C-alpha positions as CSV (number, residue, x, y, z in Angstrom):
1,M,-16.5,12.0,-17.7
2,D,-12.9,11.1,-16.8
3,W,-12.3,14.0,-14.5
4,V,-15.4,12.7,-12.1
5,K,-13.5,9.4,-12.3
6,L,-10.2,10.9,-11.0
7,F,-12.3,13.0,-8.4
8,L,-13.6,10.2,-7.1
9,N,-10.7,7.9,-7.0
10,Y,-8.8,10.8,-5.3
11,T,-11.2,11.5,-3.0
12,L,-11.8,7.9,-2.0
13,S,-8.0,7.7,-1.6
14,F,-7.7,10.5,0.6
15,F,-10.3,9.2,3.0
16,M,-8.4,5.8,3.1
17,W,-5.2,7.4,4.0
18,L,-7.1,9.2,6.9
19,V,-8.7,6.2,8.5
20,I,-5.2,4.6,8.2
21,A,-4.0,7.6,9.8
22,R,-6.5,7.6,12.7
23,A,-5.7,3.8,13.4
24,L,-1.9,4.4,13.5
25,I,-2.3,7.6,15.7
26,S,-4.7,5.8,17.9
27,F,-2.0,3.2,18.8
28,F,0.5,5.5,19.7
29,T,-1.6,8.5,21.8
30,Q,-4.7,7.9,23.9
31,N,-4.6,11.7,25.2
32,P,-7.9,13.2,24.1
33,E,-6.4,16.7,24.3
34,N,-3.8,16.0,21.6
35,V,-4.6,18.2,18.4
36,L,-3.7,15.9,15.6
37,L,-6.0,13.0,17.3
38,K,-8.9,15.3,17.4
39,M,-8.2,16.4,13.7
40,F,-8.3,12.8,12.5
41,F,-11.3,11.9,14.8
42,T,-13.2,15.1,13.6
43,I,-12.7,13.9,9.7
44,T,-13.3,10.7,9.9
45,E,-16.0,10.0,12.4
46,P,-18.8,10.2,9.7
47,I,-17.4,7.5,8.1
48,Y,-17.1,5.3,11.6
49,K,-20.9,6.3,12.1
50,L,-21.8,4.3,9.1
51,F,-20.4,1.3,10.5
52,Q,-21.5,1.7,14.1
53,F,-23.5,-1.6,13.9
54,L,-20.1,-3.7,13.8
55,P,-18.7,-4.7,17.1
56,C,-15.3,-5.2,15.9
57,C,-12.7,-4.6,13.1
58,R,-14.4,-1.5,11.7
59,T,-11.2,0.0,10.5
60,F,-10.1,-2.8,8.5
61,I,-13.7,-3.1,7.0
62,I,-13.5,0.4,6.0
63,I,-10.2,0.3,4.4
64,V,-11.2,-2.7,2.4
65,L,-14.9,-1.0,1.3
66,I,-12.9,1.8,0.1
67,I,-10.6,-0.1,-1.9
68,I,-13.3,-2.1,-3.3
69,V,-15.1,1.2,-4.3
70,R,-12.1,2.5,-5.7
71,Y,-11.5,-0.4,-7.8
72,I,-14.7,-0.4,-9.1
73,I,-14.7,3.2,-9.8
74,V,-11.3,2.9,-11.9
75,F,-12.1,-0.1,-14.0
76,Y,-16.0,0.1,-14.5
77,L,-16.9,3.8,-14.9
């Protein structure tokens, strides 16, 4: 059971850093032809589609929710 907790923790951590990287890269480049920007948008777009009903602050809310879920997994599973 411990490996499941580790796997979920690392997976959520990976997605959290991807969302943070997408936000940071979008500040610096707006070119839609940028390969790095396309990669981050392709990977993180399913996460953003879950929260498309929010008008603003999606990135912040996604990061906070991932941190809360990671906390619950690590300390309560």
